N, C-alpha and C positions, 0 to 999 in steps of 0.2 A: 574433729576438725576435718576429716576426710569428706564428710557429707556436705559441709559448708563449701569446701573447695570444689566439689563436684557441682554443687548448685551454682556457684559463681561461674564455673566453666560453661555450664548449660546456658546460663543467662547471656554470657558473652557470645556463645555460638548463635543463640537466637537473635541477638542484635546484629551480628554479622549477616545472618541469613536474611533478616528484614531489610538490611541495607542493599544486599545483592538483588533482592526481589524488587526493590524500589528502582534500582538502576536499570534492571531489565525492563521494567514497566515504562520507564522514560524512553529507552531505546525503541521499544515496540510502538510507542506513541509517535516517535519520529518516523519510523518505517510506515506506519499507517498514513501519516500526512503525505509522505512522498508517494505512496501508492495512489492516494486520491488525486494528487497532482498529475501523475502519469495517466490515470483514467480520464481526467478532464482533457488532457492534451490529446489522447487518442480519440476522444469524442470529437474534438475540434478538427483533427486531421481527417477523420471519417467524413465529416460534413463537407469539408473542402474537397475531398476526393469525389464524393457523390456529385457535388456541384460541378466539378471539372468534367466528369463523365457526362453529365446531362448537357452541359454547354457544348462539349465535343460532339455529342449526338445530334444536337440541334443544328449545329453548323454543317455537319456532314449529311444531315437528313435521315439518320438512323438512330433515333433516340433509344438508348438501352440503359437499363439499370443493372446493378450488380446481381440483384436477385433474379433477373430474367436470364442470366447467363447459365445458371445451374440447371 
């Protein structure tokens, strides 16, 4: 009976591990989605910043880009 009990315990542990892996996978999926949203927002902010700098340069007569500053 000891071998059967060990087999049942091993199966139970494997099922618990599979459930934990599934939960971690779902959490990781959520983090990946959030990261994509942050990346998109940063891209939009960079575009707005570049536009604002270009407009400020046009108005002051000294058009400069961020790359030119380095």
